[in-house]
BAKOL-284327 format. One record per residue: residue number from 1; x, y, z of N, C-alpha, C in turn. Coordinates in steps of 0.1 Angstrom, whole numbers, plus 5000, padded with zeros to 4 digits. Layout:
REM residues N
{rec NUM; {X; Y; Z}; {X; Y; Z}; {X; Y; Z}}
...
***
This chain:
REM residues 282
{rec 1; {7870; 5285; 3531}; {7873; 5281; 3515}; {7884; 5275; 3510}}
{rec 2; {7877; 5268; 3502}; {7895; 5260; 3497}; {7898; 5263; 3487}}
{rec 3; {7908; 5269; 3486}; {7914; 5275; 3473}; {7926; 5269; 3470}}
{rec 4; {7924; 5266; 3452}; {7936; 5259; 3451}; {7943; 5265; 3433}}
{rec 5; {7952; 5260; 3429}; {7957; 5269; 3417}; {7964; 5257; 3413}}
{rec 6; {7960; 5253; 3400}; {7971; 5243; 3388}; {7989; 5244; 3390}}
{rec 7; {7993; 5238; 3396}; {8009; 5241; 3395}; {8020; 5232; 3393}}
{rec 8; {8031; 5235; 3391}; {8039; 5227; 3383}; {8042; 5218; 3392}}
{rec 9; {8049; 5202; 3388}; {8054; 5198; 3392}; {8069; 5193; 3393}}
{rec 10; {8072; 5197; 3385}; {8085; 5204; 3385}; {8099; 5199; 3395}}
{rec 11; {8105; 5190; 3399}; {8114; 5188; 3404}; {8108; 5177; 3418}}
{rec 12; {8092; 5177; 3411}; {8091; 5162; 3422}; {8077; 5167; 3425}}
{rec 13; {8066; 5157; 3426}; {8054; 5161; 3432}; {8050; 5167; 3445}}
{rec 14; {8063; 5163; 3454}; {8055; 5173; 3468}; {8061; 5185; 3465}}
{rec 15; {8071; 5193; 3453}; {8076; 5206; 3452}; {8058; 5213; 3450}}
{rec 16; {8051; 5207; 3441}; {8039; 5211; 3436}; {8031; 5219; 3449}}
{rec 17; {8033; 5210; 3462}; {8024; 5214; 3472}; {8031; 5225; 3476}}
{rec 18; {8042; 5229; 3480}; {8052; 5241; 3481}; {8047; 5252; 3476}}
{rec 19; {8046; 5250; 3462}; {8046; 5259; 3454}; {8027; 5264; 3458}}
{rec 20; {8022; 5258; 3460}; {8006; 5260; 3467}; {8004; 5268; 3475}}
{rec 21; {8014; 5262; 3485}; {8013; 5268; 3500}; {8021; 5282; 3496}}
{rec 22; {8030; 5280; 3493}; {8038; 5293; 3488}; {8029; 5308; 3486}}
{rec 23; {8020; 5301; 3475}; {8012; 5315; 3476}; {7999; 5318; 3476}}
{rec 24; {7995; 5308; 3492}; {7987; 5310; 3498}; {7975; 5300; 3499}}
{rec 25; {7977; 5293; 3489}; {7963; 5281; 3485}; {7964; 5270; 3495}}
{rec 26; {7953; 5265; 3500}; {7951; 5254; 3509}; {7946; 5239; 3499}}
{rec 27; {7946; 5246; 3488}; {7940; 5232; 3477}; {7952; 5230; 3468}}
{rec 28; {7955; 5219; 3460}; {7958; 5217; 3445}; {7952; 5215; 3434}}
{rec 29; {7963; 5219; 3423}; {7959; 5206; 3411}; {7973; 5207; 3405}}
{rec 30; {7973; 5193; 3400}; {7984; 5192; 3393}; {7983; 5178; 3382}}
{rec 31; {7992; 5178; 3372}; {7995; 5167; 3365}; {8002; 5158; 3370}}
{rec 32; {7998; 5144; 3369}; {8007; 5132; 3376}; {8016; 5134; 3365}}
{rec 33; {8020; 5133; 3353}; {8028; 5129; 3341}; {8027; 5142; 3329}}
{rec 34; {8040; 5140; 3321}; {8036; 5150; 3311}; {8018; 5152; 3305}}
{rec 35; {8016; 5164; 3303}; {7999; 5163; 3294}; {7999; 5161; 3283}}
{rec 36; {8013; 5163; 3276}; {8009; 5161; 3261}; {8020; 5151; 3259}}
{rec 37; {8022; 5136; 3267}; {8026; 5126; 3259}; {8015; 5112; 3266}}
{rec 38; {8020; 5108; 3260}; {8011; 5092; 3261}; {8017; 5089; 3268}}
{rec 39; {8028; 5086; 3271}; {8043; 5078; 3278}; {8041; 5083; 3294}}
{rec 40; {8038; 5076; 3304}; {8038; 5078; 3324}; {8051; 5075; 3328}}
{rec 41; {8058; 5077; 3333}; {8071; 5072; 3343}; {8066; 5064; 3356}}
{rec 42; {8065; 5051; 3360}; {8059; 5047; 3373}; {8062; 5062; 3383}}
{rec 43; {8054; 5062; 3390}; {8056; 5066; 3404}; {8062; 5057; 3411}}
{rec 44; {8077; 5060; 3420}; {8082; 5060; 3429}; {8077; 5054; 3443}}
{rec 45; {8079; 5047; 3451}; {8068; 5046; 3465}; {8076; 5056; 3472}}
{rec 46; {8091; 5062; 3472}; {8096; 5075; 3479}; {8087; 5086; 3472}}
{rec 47; {8084; 5090; 3463}; {8075; 5100; 3454}; {8066; 5102; 3463}}
{rec 48; {8061; 5088; 3463}; {8047; 5092; 3466}; {8042; 5093; 3485}}
{rec 49; {8052; 5088; 3491}; {8056; 5087; 3505}; {8057; 5106; 3510}}
{rec 50; {8067; 5108; 3502}; {8073; 5121; 3501}; {8058; 5135; 3495}}
{rec 51; {8051; 5128; 3486}; {8042; 5136; 3487}; {8029; 5136; 3494}}
{rec 52; {8028; 5123; 3499}; {8014; 5125; 3513}; {8017; 5134; 3528}}
{rec 53; {8030; 5130; 3529}; {8034; 5136; 3541}; {8036; 5152; 3540}}
{rec 54; {8042; 5154; 3530}; {8040; 5169; 3523}; {8027; 5172; 3524}}
{rec 55; {8013; 5171; 3518}; {8003; 5174; 3521}; {7995; 5168; 3535}}
{rec 56; {8000; 5162; 3540}; {7996; 5163; 3552}; {8002; 5173; 3561}}
{rec 57; {8010; 5172; 3560}; {8018; 5187; 3568}; {8015; 5200; 3563}}
{rec 58; {8015; 5201; 3554}; {8006; 5216; 3548}; {7992; 5220; 3547}}
{rec 59; {7983; 5207; 3552}; {7969; 5208; 3550}; {7964; 5210; 3538}}
{rec 60; {7970; 5209; 3527}; {7965; 5208; 3516}; {7955; 5197; 3514}}
{rec 61; {7939; 5204; 3512}; {7930; 5197; 3504}; {7917; 5204; 3498}}
{rec 62; {7909; 5199; 3489}; {7913; 5187; 3481}; {7929; 5188; 3471}}
{rec 63; {7930; 5172; 3471}; {7944; 5174; 3458}; {7934; 5168; 3444}}
{rec 64; {7938; 5176; 3435}; {7930; 5174; 3424}; {7942; 5175; 3407}}
{rec 65; {7937; 5157; 3401}; {7945; 5157; 3394}; {7941; 5159; 3380}}
{rec 66; {7942; 5166; 3372}; {7939; 5169; 3354}; {7943; 5155; 3345}}
{rec 67; {7938; 5151; 3343}; {7944; 5141; 3333}; {7947; 5149; 3318}}
{rec 68; {7957; 5141; 3312}; {7966; 5144; 3300}; {7956; 5153; 3291}}
{rec 69; {7961; 5159; 3281}; {7951; 5168; 3272}; {7947; 5159; 3257}}
{rec 70; {7959; 5147; 3254}; {7955; 5140; 3246}; {7944; 5132; 3248}}
{rec 71; {7936; 5131; 3255}; {7927; 5119; 3257}; {7913; 5122; 3250}}
{rec 72; {7906; 5112; 3242}; {7896; 5116; 3236}; {7891; 5097; 3237}}
{rec 73; {7882; 5101; 3247}; {7874; 5088; 3246}; {7860; 5089; 3242}}
{rec 74; {7859; 5098; 3234}; {7845; 5101; 3227}; {7846; 5096; 3210}}
{rec 75; {7860; 5095; 3208}; {7865; 5090; 3195}; {7862; 5085; 3187}}
{rec 76; {7856; 5082; 3175}; {7851; 5072; 3169}; {7862; 5063; 3164}}
{rec 77; {7874; 5067; 3162}; {7883; 5058; 3160}; {7887; 5044; 3169}}
{rec 78; {7887; 5034; 3166}; {7890; 5028; 3176}; {7907; 5028; 3186}}
{rec 79; {7916; 5029; 3174}; {7928; 5029; 3179}; {7934; 5042; 3189}}
{rec 80; {7926; 5055; 3186}; {7926; 5066; 3193}; {7919; 5066; 3207}}
{rec 81; {7907; 5059; 3210}; {7896; 5056; 3217}; {7904; 5047; 3230}}
{rec 82; {7909; 5035; 3224}; {7916; 5025; 3230}; {7926; 5034; 3234}}
{rec 83; {7935; 5039; 3231}; {7948; 5047; 3234}; {7944; 5056; 3248}}
{rec 84; {7933; 5067; 3245}; {7924; 5073; 3253}; {7924; 5067; 3268}}
{rec 85; {7916; 5057; 3263}; {7909; 5049; 3276}; {7923; 5045; 3286}}
{rec 86; {7929; 5040; 3279}; {7944; 5034; 3289}; {7950; 5049; 3298}}
{rec 87; {7949; 5057; 3289}; {7960; 5070; 3294}; {7951; 5074; 3306}}
{rec 88; {7936; 5072; 3307}; {7926; 5079; 3313}; {7928; 5067; 3328}}
{rec 89; {7927; 5056; 3324}; {7930; 5043; 3334}; {7944; 5045; 3340}}
{rec 90; {7954; 5052; 3334}; {7967; 5052; 3336}; {7968; 5068; 3350}}
{rec 91; {7961; 5076; 3344}; {7962; 5088; 3352}; {7951; 5087; 3363}}
{rec 92; {7940; 5080; 3364}; {7934; 5076; 3374}; {7938; 5064; 3388}}
{rec 93; {7946; 5057; 3381}; {7956; 5049; 3390}; {7965; 5058; 3396}}
{rec 94; {7971; 5064; 3392}; {7980; 5076; 3399}; {7974; 5082; 3409}}
{rec 95; {7961; 5090; 3403}; {7955; 5097; 3414}; {7956; 5091; 3424}}
{rec 96; {7944; 5081; 3424}; {7944; 5067; 3435}; {7957; 5065; 3441}}
{rec 97; {7969; 5066; 3439}; {7984; 5057; 3440}; {7984; 5069; 3455}}
{rec 98; {7980; 5083; 3448}; {7985; 5097; 3457}; {7981; 5098; 3467}}
{rec 99; {7963; 5090; 3465}; {7955; 5098; 3474}; {7948; 5111; 3469}}
{rec 100; {7942; 5112; 3457}; {7940; 5127; 3453}; {7925; 5124; 3453}}
{rec 101; {7912; 5135; 3460}; {7902; 5138; 3459}; {7897; 5132; 3443}}
{rec 102; {7902; 5137; 3435}; {7893; 5141; 3423}; {7908; 5140; 3411}}
{rec 103; {7896; 5134; 3403}; {7906; 5134; 3384}; {7896; 5139; 3378}}
{rec 104; {7903; 5151; 3369}; {7894; 5158; 3360}; {7900; 5152; 3344}}
{rec 105; {7889; 5151; 3336}; {7890; 5154; 3322}; {7877; 5158; 3315}}
{rec 106; {7889; 5161; 3303}; {7876; 5159; 3296}; {7866; 5152; 3281}}
{rec 107; {7854; 5155; 3285}; {7847; 5142; 3281}; {7851; 5139; 3265}}
{rec 108; {7855; 5149; 3254}; {7863; 5144; 3243}; {7855; 5151; 3230}}
{rec 109; {7859; 5147; 3217}; {7846; 5154; 3206}; {7848; 5142; 3199}}
{rec 110; {7832; 5142; 3193}; {7829; 5129; 3182}; {7838; 5132; 3168}}
{rec 111; {7842; 5142; 3166}; {7845; 5141; 3151}; {7837; 5142; 3137}}
{rec 112; {7825; 5144; 3139}; {7818; 5141; 3132}; {7810; 5130; 3129}}
{rec 113; {7814; 5126; 3141}; {7804; 5109; 3141}; {7792; 5115; 3150}}
{rec 114; {7788; 5121; 3154}; {7776; 5126; 3160}; {7776; 5124; 3180}}
{rec 115; {7769; 5133; 3182}; {7770; 5137; 3199}; {7763; 5122; 3203}}
{rec 116; {7754; 5117; 3199}; {7745; 5104; 3204}; {7757; 5092; 3207}}
{rec 117; {7763; 5091; 3198}; {7770; 5074; 3193}; {7779; 5082; 3208}}
{rec 118; {7789; 5093; 3205}; {7803; 5101; 3215}; {7796; 5098; 3229}}
{rec 119; {7782; 5101; 3231}; {7782; 5099; 3245}; {7780; 5086; 3249}}
{rec 120; {7777; 5077; 3245}; {7775; 5062; 3246}; {7792; 5056; 3249}}
{rec 121; {7802; 5065; 3238}; {7812; 5060; 3237}; {7819; 5062; 3253}}
{rec 122; {7819; 5070; 3258}; {7822; 5083; 3270}; {7821; 5073; 3281}}
{rec 123; {7805; 5068; 3283}; {7798; 5064; 3292}; {7805; 5052; 3292}}
{rec 124; {7803; 5044; 3280}; {7813; 5030; 3279}; {7824; 5031; 3290}}
{rec 125; {7839; 5041; 3285}; {7847; 5040; 3291}; {7852; 5046; 3300}}
{rec 126; {7836; 5053; 3308}; {7842; 5055; 3322}; {7837; 5042; 3331}}
{rec 127; {7827; 5035; 3326}; {7824; 5025; 3331}; {7833; 5013; 3332}}
{rec 128; {7845; 5009; 3320}; {7854; 5001; 3319}; {7863; 5008; 3332}}
{rec 129; {7865; 5021; 3332}; {7877; 5023; 3341}; {7873; 5020; 3355}}
{rec 130; {7860; 5025; 3358}; {7859; 5022; 3370}; {7855; 5007; 3374}}
{rec 131; {7853; 4998; 3365}; {7850; 4986; 3371}; {7866; 4981; 3374}}
{rec 132; {7870; 4987; 3368}; {7890; 4984; 3365}; {7902; 4988; 3377}}
{rec 133; {7891; 4999; 3385}; {7901; 5006; 3396}; {7893; 5001; 3404}}
{rec 134; {7895; 5003; 3416}; {7889; 5007; 3430}; {7898; 5020; 3437}}
{rec 135; {7891; 5026; 3442}; {7897; 5039; 3447}; {7885; 5050; 3450}}
{rec 136; {7888; 5057; 3458}; {7880; 5069; 3462}; {7882; 5080; 3454}}
{rec 137; {7892; 5082; 3449}; {7893; 5095; 3439}; {7878; 5090; 3431}}
{rec 138; {7874; 5105; 3431}; {7862; 5106; 3422}; {7863; 5113; 3411}}
{rec 139; {7862; 5109; 3397}; {7861; 5111; 3381}; {7854; 5122; 3384}}
{rec 140; {7859; 5132; 3375}; {7852; 5144; 3376}; {7852; 5149; 3359}}
{rec 141; {7838; 5152; 3355}; {7837; 5152; 3339}; {7838; 5170; 3336}}
{rec 142; {7845; 5175; 3327}; {7846; 5192; 3327}; {7838; 5192; 3319}}
{rec 143; {7831; 5205; 3322}; {7823; 5213; 3308}; {7831; 5217; 3302}}
{rec 144; {7830; 5218; 3289}; {7840; 5226; 3278}; {7829; 5238; 3269}}
{rec 145; {7843; 5247; 3265}; {7838; 5254; 3255}; {7827; 5253; 3246}}
{rec 146; {7830; 5244; 3239}; {7818; 5239; 3226}; {7822; 5243; 3216}}
{rec 147; {7839; 5242; 3215}; {7842; 5246; 3200}; {7842; 5232; 3192}}
{rec 148; {7841; 5235; 3182}; {7841; 5222; 3174}; {7829; 5212; 3173}}
{rec 149; {7833; 5201; 3173}; {7825; 5190; 3178}; {7827; 5185; 3196}}
{rec 150; {7831; 5191; 3202}; {7834; 5192; 3217}; {7819; 5186; 3219}}
{rec 151; {7820; 5173; 3229}; {7812; 5171; 3238}; {7810; 5175; 3249}}
{rec 152; {7801; 5186; 3259}; {7803; 5186; 3274}; {7800; 5200; 3277}}
{rec 153; {7794; 5209; 3262}; {7791; 5220; 3267}; {7782; 5223; 3271}}
{rec 154; {7771; 5212; 3264}; {7754; 5213; 3266}; {7755; 5204; 3281}}
{rec 155; {7748; 5210; 3294}; {7743; 5198; 3302}; {7739; 5188; 3302}}
{rec 156; {7726; 5188; 3290}; {7720; 5179; 3290}; {7730; 5167; 3281}}
{rec 157; {7741; 5169; 3273}; {7748; 5160; 3273}; {7754; 5153; 3285}}
{rec 158; {7760; 5161; 3292}; {7767; 5154; 3303}; {7756; 5147; 3311}}
{rec 159; {7743; 5151; 3313}; {7732; 5142; 3320}; {7736; 5127; 3312}}
{rec 160; {7728; 5127; 3302}; {7733; 5116; 3290}; {7743; 5107; 3295}}
{rec 161; {7754; 5114; 3296}; {7768; 5105; 3299}; {7762; 5098; 3314}}
{rec 162; {7756; 5104; 3326}; {7754; 5102; 3339}; {7745; 5088; 3337}}
{rec 163; {7731; 5089; 3332}; {7722; 5083; 3327}; {7728; 5067; 3325}}
{rec 164; {7743; 5070; 3313}; {7745; 5054; 3314}; {7757; 5049; 3325}}
{rec 165; {7757; 5056; 3333}; {7767; 5050; 3347}; {7764; 5039; 3347}}
{rec 166; {7774; 5031; 3352}; {7771; 5023; 3357}; {7772; 5022; 3378}}
{rec 167; {7783; 5028; 3378}; {7782; 5037; 3391}; {7784; 5049; 3391}}
{rec 168; {7776; 5058; 3388}; {7776; 5073; 3390}; {7782; 5078; 3405}}
{rec 169; {7779; 5074; 3415}; {7782; 5077; 3426}; {7799; 5078; 3430}}
{rec 170; {7807; 5072; 3416}; {7821; 5075; 3420}; {7823; 5087; 3410}}
{rec 171; {7817; 5091; 3402}; {7817; 5102; 3392}; {7806; 5117; 3397}}
{rec 172; {7815; 5131; 3395}; {7809; 5138; 3397}; {7810; 5149; 3383}}
{rec 173; {7809; 5167; 3386}; {7813; 5175; 3375}; {7822; 5186; 3378}}
{rec 174; {7829; 5190; 3375}; {7842; 5203; 3372}; {7833; 5212; 3364}}
{rec 175; {7829; 5223; 3369}; {7825; 5234; 3361}; {7837; 5243; 3359}}
{rec 176; {7843; 5246; 3345}; {7850; 5258; 3343}; {7843; 5271; 3339}}
{rec 177; {7846; 5280; 3347}; {7839; 5293; 3343}; {7843; 5302; 3331}}
{rec 178; {7854; 5298; 3328}; {7858; 5305; 3314}; {7845; 5296; 3305}}
{rec 179; {7846; 5281; 3308}; {7842; 5273; 3293}; {7826; 5278; 3294}}
{rec 180; {7822; 5277; 3308}; {7810; 5277; 3308}; {7807; 5293; 3302}}
{rec 181; {7811; 5305; 3303}; {7812; 5319; 3297}; {7813; 5315; 3284}}
{rec 182; {7820; 5312; 3272}; {7828; 5306; 3262}; {7815; 5299; 3255}}
{rec 183; {7809; 5288; 3266}; {7798; 5282; 3259}; {7787; 5292; 3260}}
{rec 184; {7782; 5301; 3261}; {7773; 5309; 3263}; {7765; 5309; 3273}}
{rec 185; {7772; 5311; 3288}; {7766; 5315; 3296}; {7768; 5326; 3301}}
{rec 186; {7761; 5337; 3307}; {7763; 5347; 3311}; {7765; 5353; 3324}}
{rec 187; {7775; 5346; 3330}; {7776; 5346; 3345}; {7785; 5354; 3352}}
{rec 188; {7786; 5362; 3341}; {7795; 5380; 3344}; {7785; 5384; 3352}}
{rec 189; {7770; 5378; 3351}; {7759; 5385; 3355}; {7751; 5381; 3364}}
{rec 190; {7748; 5385; 3376}; {7739; 5375; 3385}; {7727; 5368; 3379}}
{rec 191; {7713; 5371; 3369}; {7707; 5368; 3364}; {7713; 5354; 3352}}
{rec 192; {7722; 5357; 3348}; {7730; 5350; 3342}; {7736; 5335; 3349}}
{rec 193; {7739; 5340; 3354}; {7745; 5326; 3369}; {7733; 5320; 3370}}
{rec 194; {7727; 5324; 3378}; {7714; 5317; 3384}; {7705; 5309; 3369}}
{rec 195; {7705; 5313; 3358}; {7698; 5302; 3350}; {7710; 5293; 3345}}
{rec 196; {7724; 5297; 3344}; {7732; 5286; 3346}; {7731; 5275; 3357}}
{rec 197; {7727; 5278; 3367}; {7729; 5272; 3376}; {7713; 5261; 3378}}
{rec 198; {7706; 5273; 3371}; {7694; 5262; 3374}; {7690; 5254; 3359}}
{rec 199; {7695; 5257; 3349}; {7696; 5245; 3341}; {7705; 5237; 3340}}
{rec 200; {7719; 5233; 3352}; {7722; 5225; 3354}; {7714; 5214; 3366}}
{rec 201; {7704; 5224; 3372}; {7699; 5214; 3381}; {7686; 5207; 3371}}
{rec 202; {7681; 5212; 3363}; {7671; 5208; 3356}; {7676; 5198; 3341}}
{rec 203; {7685; 5208; 3337}; {7688; 5200; 3326}; {7700; 5192; 3325}}
{rec 204; {7710; 5193; 3334}; {7721; 5188; 3336}; {7724; 5172; 3350}}
{rec 205; {7732; 5170; 3355}; {7728; 5158; 3362}; {7727; 5160; 3378}}
{rec 206; {7725; 5179; 3379}; {7719; 5181; 3395}; {7737; 5188; 3402}}
{rec 207; {7732; 5196; 3412}; {7742; 5206; 3416}; {7745; 5196; 3428}}
{rec 208; {7739; 5186; 3431}; {7747; 5173; 3442}; {7757; 5170; 3436}}
{rec 209; {7757; 5171; 3417}; {7770; 5164; 3414}; {7781; 5174; 3408}}
{rec 210; {7780; 5189; 3413}; {7790; 5198; 3412}; {7801; 5197; 3426}}
{rec 211; {7813; 5193; 3420}; {7821; 5189; 3433}; {7834; 5199; 3431}}
{rec 212; {7838; 5208; 3414}; {7844; 5214; 3421}; {7845; 5225; 3411}}
{rec 213; {7854; 5242; 3408}; {7849; 5248; 3399}; {7865; 5253; 3399}}
{rec 214; {7866; 5255; 3387}; {7877; 5261; 3378}; {7874; 5273; 3374}}
{rec 215; {7882; 5283; 3386}; {7877; 5300; 3383}; {7885; 5306; 3377}}
{rec 216; {7882; 5309; 3362}; {7892; 5310; 3352}; {7886; 5324; 3345}}
{rec 217; {7893; 5332; 3343}; {7887; 5349; 3334}; {7889; 5341; 3322}}
{rec 218; {7880; 5350; 3311}; {7879; 5345; 3298}; {7882; 5356; 3289}}
{rec 219; {7893; 5351; 3279}; {7903; 5363; 3269}; {7887; 5367; 3261}}
{rec 220; {7881; 5356; 3256}; {7868; 5361; 3247}; {7857; 5361; 3249}}
{rec 221; {7850; 5369; 3244}; {7835; 5377; 3249}; {7827; 5362; 3247}}
{rec 222; {7813; 5366; 3253}; {7803; 5357; 3256}; {7801; 5349; 3242}}
{rec 223; {7796; 5333; 3246}; {7791; 5326; 3233}; {7805; 5325; 3226}}
{rec 224; {7817; 5327; 3224}; {7825; 5325; 3219}; {7834; 5313; 3211}}
{rec 225; {7828; 5303; 3223}; {7831; 5293; 3223}; {7844; 5290; 3220}}
{rec 226; {7855; 5297; 3223}; {7871; 5296; 3225}; {7871; 5295; 3238}}
{rec 227; {7888; 5289; 3240}; {7888; 5284; 3255}; {7902; 5291; 3255}}
{rec 228; {7902; 5299; 3260}; {7918; 5310; 3264}; {7917; 5317; 3279}}
{rec 229; {7920; 5311; 3290}; {7918; 5314; 3303}; {7925; 5332; 3304}}
{rec 230; {7924; 5340; 3313}; {7926; 5351; 3316}; {7923; 5354; 3333}}
{rec 231; {7939; 5364; 3337}; {7936; 5362; 3351}; {7923; 5370; 3353}}
{rec 232; {7918; 5370; 3368}; {7910; 5371; 3375}; {7907; 5387; 3374}}
{rec 233; {7897; 5389; 3367}; {7891; 5404; 3364}; {7901; 5409; 3351}}
{rec 234; {7908; 5403; 3347}; {7912; 5409; 3335}; {7908; 5406; 3321}}
{rec 235; {7895; 5398; 3321}; {7890; 5391; 3311}; {7875; 5395; 3309}}
{rec 236; {7866; 5392; 3303}; {7853; 5394; 3301}; {7845; 5393; 3313}}
{rec 237; {7847; 5380; 3321}; {7839; 5380; 3334}; {7839; 5391; 3344}}
{rec 238; {7851; 5395; 3340}; {7852; 5403; 3354}; {7854; 5401; 3367}}
{rec 239; {7857; 5416; 3375}; {7860; 5410; 3389}; {7850; 5406; 3399}}
{rec 240; {7835; 5418; 3394}; {7825; 5416; 3397}; {7817; 5398; 3395}}
{rec 241; {7818; 5396; 3384}; {7815; 5388; 3383}; {7821; 5375; 3389}}
{rec 242; {7834; 5378; 3390}; {7838; 5365; 3400}; {7836; 5367; 3415}}
{rec 243; {7830; 5381; 3419}; {7827; 5381; 3434}; {7812; 5376; 3434}}
{rec 244; {7803; 5375; 3427}; {7792; 5369; 3425}; {7792; 5355; 3425}}
{rec 245; {7801; 5347; 3415}; {7802; 5335; 3413}; {7809; 5332; 3429}}
{rec 246; {7816; 5331; 3435}; {7822; 5326; 3445}; {7815; 5325; 3455}}
{rec 247; {7809; 5340; 3455}; {7796; 5342; 3473}; {7782; 5337; 3467}}
{rec 248; {7780; 5329; 3458}; {7764; 5323; 3453}; {7767; 5311; 3466}}
{rec 249; {7752; 5315; 3473}; {7749; 5304; 3477}; {7744; 5289; 3477}}
{rec 250; {7749; 5285; 3462}; {7749; 5274; 3457}; {7762; 5265; 3455}}
{rec 251; {7770; 5277; 3453}; {7785; 5272; 3451}; {7795; 5275; 3464}}
{rec 252; {7793; 5283; 3474}; {7803; 5284; 3486}; {7812; 5275; 3492}}
{rec 253; {7806; 5264; 3495}; {7812; 5255; 3495}; {7819; 5247; 3484}}
{rec 254; {7817; 5246; 3475}; {7826; 5244; 3464}; {7840; 5245; 3462}}
{rec 255; {7847; 5235; 3462}; {7863; 5243; 3464}; {7867; 5248; 3450}}
{rec 256; {7877; 5256; 3450}; {7874; 5266; 3438}; {7894; 5261; 3433}}
{rec 257; {7896; 5263; 3420}; {7913; 5257; 3411}; {7910; 5267; 3404}}
{rec 258; {7924; 5275; 3405}; {7925; 5289; 3396}; {7934; 5281; 3386}}
{rec 259; {7930; 5283; 3373}; {7939; 5280; 3360}; {7944; 5289; 3353}}
{rec 260; {7945; 5301; 3358}; {7951; 5309; 3353}; {7966; 5313; 3355}}
{rec 261; {7971; 5318; 3339}; {7987; 5319; 3336}; {7995; 5323; 3348}}
{rec 262; {8007; 5316; 3354}; {8018; 5317; 3364}; {8022; 5332; 3360}}
{rec 263; {8025; 5336; 3378}; {8032; 5347; 3373}; {8049; 5342; 3381}}
{rec 264; {8056; 5342; 3369}; {8070; 5343; 3373}; {8078; 5350; 3375}}
{rec 265; {8072; 5363; 3379}; {8080; 5374; 3381}; {8079; 5377; 3394}}
{rec 266; {8071; 5370; 3401}; {8068; 5374; 3412}; {8067; 5363; 3425}}
{rec 267; {8064; 5364; 3436}; {8065; 5352; 3447}; {8052; 5353; 3449}}
{rec 268; {8044; 5361; 3451}; {8029; 5357; 3455}; {8025; 5356; 3438}}
{rec 269; {8007; 5358; 3444}; {8001; 5355; 3432}; {7987; 5364; 3433}}
{rec 270; {7987; 5371; 3425}; {7970; 5383; 3423}; {7958; 5376; 3420}}
{rec 271; {7958; 5366; 3409}; {7948; 5358; 3413}; {7943; 5357; 3428}}
{rec 272; {7949; 5346; 3436}; {7947; 5336; 3447}; {7942; 5352; 3460}}
{rec 273; {7952; 5364; 3461}; {7947; 5377; 3466}; {7933; 5382; 3461}}
{rec 274; {7932; 5383; 3449}; {7920; 5389; 3446}; {7908; 5377; 3448}}
{rec 275; {7908; 5364; 3446}; {7899; 5361; 3452}; {7894; 5360; 3465}}
{rec 276; {7904; 5360; 3474}; {7903; 5359; 3487}; {7897; 5372; 3492}}
{rec 277; {7898; 5385; 3483}; {7894; 5399; 3490}; {7879; 5397; 3489}}
{rec 278; {7876; 5389; 3471}; {7861; 5390; 3468}; {7848; 5381; 3478}}
{rec 279; {7861; 5374; 3485}; {7851; 5362; 3488}; {7845; 5364; 3506}}
{rec 280; {7833; 5366; 3505}; {7827; 5372; 3520}; {7827; 5362; 3524}}
{rec 281; {7831; 5361; 3538}; {7831; 5353; 3551}; {7822; 5354; 3559}}
{rec 282; {7810; 5346; 3563}; {7801; 5348; 3567}; {7802; 5342; 3587}}
***
């Protein structure tokens, strides 16, 4: 099982790998710049080398980069969309430079302009990015909770994006358990989980495009369209729900990334420990 957590890069990118390793992870997710700023400082060569050497030493893989929160390439406003695409290009270039396996981003919101037009804008942005930058880093579209005018709560919308891609081989999907539950898929129960995966296969881009799982419990109830992560077993999905998710035959080979709150007052991570306890290894 490849299990990671989103960790801080405070003190240097390589320190994030130490933090992940110290709580028992063999994978990691990070930001490569301030997630709430459009500005990104260049990555120095020595910073990149220290990160890559530490990754090799600790055998941490996959390395996942999460794009900054400000990005909205679905926006009908030219200025915001152009700014968002440039930020996504910057994050993708940085992910490629450090040798990350994946870059995860949220597809954005149409803000009243309609989902069909937004889907076209998202796909056009992805096409521009991939045409501009070569690299082995896979771009991952993350499903969302469906608040407001968000794109990507529906697997059909994600599939529509894939249909418009020039090179879909470089793009995959990250499924977030909290987002899925909040969007209305009752993955806390076996039947609901099977229903979601069937819809992802039939209405979405297909399970062969599922590259990563964000495993987060949900503070809010099923179908709330609210996105707030809870510690594993302390939210509405619950401990048994996660046992079903991480041991499902269609999901057992998918890397898992926790985005649950950090435990500042202790050296270990109960969420990591619980996921390991719930996992049934054959």
